[in-house]
C-alpha positions in Angstrom: 74.2 140.1 7.9 74.5 137.5 10.7 77.9 136.6 11.8 78.3 133.0 13.1 81.0 132.4 15.7 82.0 129.0 14.5 85.3 127.3 14.6 86.2 124.0 13.1 89.4 122.2 14.1 91.6 120.7 11.4 91.0 117.1 10.6 94.2 115.9 12.1 93.3 117.5 15.5 89.9 115.9 15.4 91.3 112.5 14.9 93.7 112.9 17.8 90.9 114.1 20.1 88.5 111.4 18.9 89.1 109.1 21.9 86.8 106.1 22.0 84.6 105.4 25.0 86.2 101.9 25.3 89.5 103.7 26.2 87.9 105.1 29.4 86.3 101.7 30.1 89.8 100.2 30.4 90.8 102.7 33.2 89.8 101.6 36.7 88.5 104.4 38.9 90.0 104.1 42.4 87.5 103.6 45.2 88.3 105.8 48.2 87.7 104.0 51.5 84.9 105.5 53.6 84.3 105.4 57.4 81.2 104.1 59.1 79.8 107.6 59.0 80.3 108.1 55.3 83.4 110.3 55.4 86.1 109.7 52.8 89.3 108.5 54.5 92.8 109.5 53.3 94.7 106.8 51.5 96.6 104.4 53.7 100.2 105.3 54.2 102.8 102.6 53.2 104.0 100.6 56.2 107.7 100.4 56.8 109.2 97.1 57.8 109.0 96.6 61.5 106.8 99.7 62.0 103.7 99.3 64.2 101.3 102.0 63.0 98.1 102.3 64.9 95.1 104.5 64.1 94.4 107.1 66.7 90.7 107.9 67.2 89.9 111.4 68.5 86.7 112.6 70.0 85.3 116.0 70.8 83.6 114.8 74.0 85.4 115.0 77.3 84.4 113.5 80.7 82.8 116.0 83.0 85.1 117.5 85.6 84.0 116.8 89.2 84.3 120.0 91.3 84.8 120.1 95.1 81.2 121.2 95.5 80.0 118.1 93.5 82.1 115.8 95.7 80.8 117.4 98.9 77.2 117.1 97.7 77.8 113.4 96.8 79.3 112.8 100.3 76.4 114.5 102.0 73.9 112.3 100.1 75.9 109.2 100.9 75.9 110.1 104.6 72.2 110.5 104.6 71.7 107.1 103.0 74.1 105.4 105.5 72.3 107.0 108.4 68.9 106.0 107.2 70.1 102.4 106.9 70.3 102.2 110.7 73.6 100.3 110.5 75.9 103.0 111.7 77.2 103.2 115.3 74.7 104.6 117.8 76.8 107.6 118.5 76.1 108.9 115.0 72.6 110.4 115.2 72.5 113.1 112.5 73.6 113.6 108.9 75.8 116.4 110.1 77.7 114.1 112.5 78.1 111.5 109.8 79.3 114.1 107.3 81.9 115.4 109.8 83.3 111.9 110.4 83.2 111.1 106.7 85.0 114.3 105.8 87.8 113.5 108.3 88.1 110.1 106.7 88.2 111.7 103.3 91.1 113.9 104.4 92.9 110.8 105.4 92.1 108.9 102.2 89.6 106.5 103.9 86.4 105.5 102.2 83.3 107.2 103.8 81.7 103.9 104.9 84.9 102.7 106.5 85.4 106.0 108.3 81.8 105.9 109.6 82.3 102.4 111.0 85.8 102.8 112.4 86.4 106.5 113.3 84.9 108.0 116.4 84.9 111.7 117.4 84.3 112.5 121.1 84.8 116.0 122.4 86.6 116.9 119.2 89.1 114.1 119.5 89.2 111.6 116.6 89.8 107.9 117.4 89.9 104.6 115.6 90.7 101.0 116.3 94.3 100.2 116.9 94.2 97.6 114.2 93.1 100.3 111.7 95.8 102.7 112.9 98.5 100.1 112.2 97.1 99.2 108.8 96.8 102.9 107.9 100.5 103.5 108.7 101.5 100.6 106.5 99.4 102.0 103.7 100.8 105.5 104.0 104.4 104.5 104.7 105.0 101.1 103.1 108.7 101.2 103.9 108.1 101.9 107.6 108.9 99.3 110.3 106.0 98.7 112.7 106.8 95.3 114.3 105.0 93.9 117.4 107.9 92.2 119.1 106.1 91.1 122.3 102.4 90.9 123.1 101.1 89.1 126.1 99.1 89.7 129.3 101.9 91.6 131.0 103.4 93.8 128.3 103.5 94.8 124.7 106.7 95.9 122.9 106.8 97.3 119.4 109.8 98.1 117.3 109.4 101.2 115.1 111.3 103.1 112.3 109.9 105.5 109.7 112.0 103.7 107.2 113.5 100.2 107.5 116.9 101.6 106.8 116.8 103.9 109.9 117.5 103.1 113.5 114.8 101.2 115.4 113.0 102.8 118.3 111.4 100.5 120.8 108.0 101.3 122.5 106.7 99.3 125.5 103.5 99.4 127.5 103.1 97.1 130.6 100.3 96.1 132.9 102.0 98.2 135.6 101.8 101.3 133.3 98.0 100.6 133.0 97.6 100.4 136.8 99.5 103.6 137.3 97.3 105.3 134.8 94.2 104.1 136.6 93.1 102.0 133.7 90.5 99.4 134.8 87.3 97.9 133.7 85.9 94.7 132.2 88.0 94.9 129.1 91.2 95.2 131.1 90.2 92.2 133.2 89.0 90.0 130.4 91.4 91.0 127.5 94.6 92.4 129.0 96.7 91.4 126.1 94.5 93.1 123.5 94.2 96.2 125.7 98.0 96.5 126.2 98.6 96.0 122.5 96.0 98.7 121.6 97.6 101.2 124.0 101.1 100.6 122.7 100.0 100.9 119.1 98.3 104.2 119.8 101.3 105.6 121.6 103.5 104.7 118.6 101.1 106.3 116.2 101.0 109.6 118.2 104.7 109.7 118.7 106.0 108.5 115.3 103.3 108.8 112.7 101.0 111.7 113.8 101.5 113.3 110.3 99.7 110.3 108.8 96.6 111.1 110.9 96.9 114.9 110.4 97.4 115.3 114.2 96.9 113.4 117.4 94.9 110.2 117.2 93.3 108.2 120.0 92.3 104.6 120.5 88.6 104.0 120.9 89.1 102.7 124.4 91.0 105.9 125.4 88.0 107.9 124.2 85.6 105.9 126.3 87.9 106.6 129.3 87.9 110.3 128.6 84.1 110.2 128.7 
């Protein structure tokens, strides 16, 4: 005898479960928003009055971290290119010399090409133009007072303070000071005002702002006299 596992629901239950297909047609299936890559996005949160809700996009990619070694390699390549251009000062003859000067500029926060054009190193003594020295102090210490009070063919006087709220210290360099120091030459004969101003600025930078230059700094004309 074969037993059949059949079950028949009562008629009332069948009528209740007999839902017509048209009933489902009346129900709208919500369409979930998708991103440009096909992922289903979560439903948008209700915005509160006055709320400024912005979507935050995240990424798994991070910019590469530049190491000190990478920076030095880049600087070395730049120095070789600058030297091959033939536009650097004549005193810079090798990539190693260019790299040394550019490294000093890097320590001061000066771009390599500016350092190679404006910084000179003779007998281990760094030098730069007086104009660059003054500009560099203003950049490093924006609240410092570095005022050229007098500049003529007889003297240069500069008023200085590391902060404008502090007491002012005057510095003065005269043509008599230059004669006593044995400073002579075409530049002193043709451009005494500029030479006096350069010497006075250099003295101020060494006396008041040597920390900005990581030590003593010399004017390019002083370096030539040392030679």
